N, C-alpha and C positions, 0 to 999 in steps of 0.2 A: 803663198809661194811654198813650193815643196823641194826638198833636197834629198838626193839619193846618196847617203853617206858611204854605202858599201862600194861605190864605183868612183871614188875620187881620183884614183890613179890608174884605173883600168879602162881600156877601150870599150865603148858601147857603140853598136852600129847606129849611124846617124846620117843626116842629110847635110852636114856642114860643107861638103864638097860642092853643093849647089850655090853657095854664097860667095860672091865676089865683092869685096868692099868698094873697089873702084867703080864697078858697074852700079852698085847701090847708090853711090854718090851721084852718078849721072842721072839715075831715075828719080832722085829726090825732088827734082825740079817739078815733077807732076804729082807729088804725093797728095796734095789737097784734092785731086780728082778721085782719089780712092777712099775718101772719108767714108767710114761705115763698113768697109770690107778690106781685109788685109791682102795686099797683092805682092808685097815685098817678100823675098825668100827669107825665111827665118830658120836657122838650123834647129833640128829637133831629133830626138832619139827615135829609132825605128823599132817597133815591136818590143818595147822594153818595159819590164816590170821591175820597179826598184826592189833591191834586196832589203834595204832599211830606209823607209820613207819617213822623213821628218818634216813636219809642217809647223814652223814656229808661228805663234800668234802674238805678235808684238802689240802693245797698246798704241793708240793713235799718237803719232809724233815720235815714236821710238825708231831707232835705226838698226838695220841689219847690215853687218859688214861681212863680206865673204869674197872669195876669189871667183872671178868669172869662169874659171876653169872647172869649178865645182858643178857637177851635173845638177841643174835646177830647172824648174818649170813653173809657170803660172798655174794657179788652180782656179776653177770657176768661183765667181763671187756670188754666193747665194744669200747674202745678207740683206739685199734690197736697198742697200746704201751705196753711194758712189765710192769708188776706191781709187786713190791716186798714188802714183809711185814716181819718185824723182831719183834718177840714178846719178851718182857722182863716181866717175871712173878715174882712177889714179894710176900713175906709173912712177916707180922710183928709178931714176936714171942709173944709179949705182947697181941696183939689182939687174936691170936690163943689160948693162954692159958686162956684168959678171955671170950672166946666164942663170941667175937665181930666180925662182918663182915656182908657182904651182906647176905640176906636170901637165903637159898637153898631150895626153895619151891618144886622143882621137879627133884632133882639130885639123880639118882639111880645107879650110876656107882659103880663098885667094885674096891677095891684097893685105894691107895693114892700115889700122886706124891711128898709128903712132904719130902721124903728122897733125892730128887733131889736138894733141896735147900741148899745153903751154906751161912754162915754168911759173909757179906761184910767186917766185922771187922777182922776176923781171919780164914776164910774159914772152920770153924767147921760145922759139921752137927747137926741136931736136935738129941737129946738124944733118943735112941731107946725105952727106958722105957716110956718116955713122948709120943712118937708116938703111942705106943701100948695102952696107957691109953686113948688117944684121938680117935684113929681110929681102935682099936682092933688088935688082932694078925693076921698076914697074913697066908694064907695056907702054908703048909710045902713045897710045890713045887713052890712057887711064886718066880719070878725074881723081887726082890724089886727095884733094880736100874739097868738100862741097862748097860751092860759091853761089849764092842766090843771084839770079839775074838782076842787073841794074834796072831800076825803074826809069821809065822815060819821062 
């Protein structure tokens, strides 16, 4: 993984406007058909050369903790060994309500993943009224949370 430290709070031309979280949820139903090739829209920088490119090399089992707003990218795996990554994404409700967090200088995605998060205390979801007040009302045809089809 590579991080561009010089552009933490500065806008970088990117394709994030092509990503709609709700449409992504609807398309996940057929994800297995695209095994071996990426068909999902993934936001990325356009014609960007990092000013300060940092590539941490953690030992196996170590953890990297960073804000998703930090400009980052995967790098090619040239080791000849399998590489696995497990993402744990967190939201602090107090920070969300107070408007605290990393600057979103250039995020133009549609939709929100906030409905995917559950409280570690009681597995409750964020209140829908609060979500709409922070992120607006979703389109009427939006798949707000991915739900796998029921097996017959």
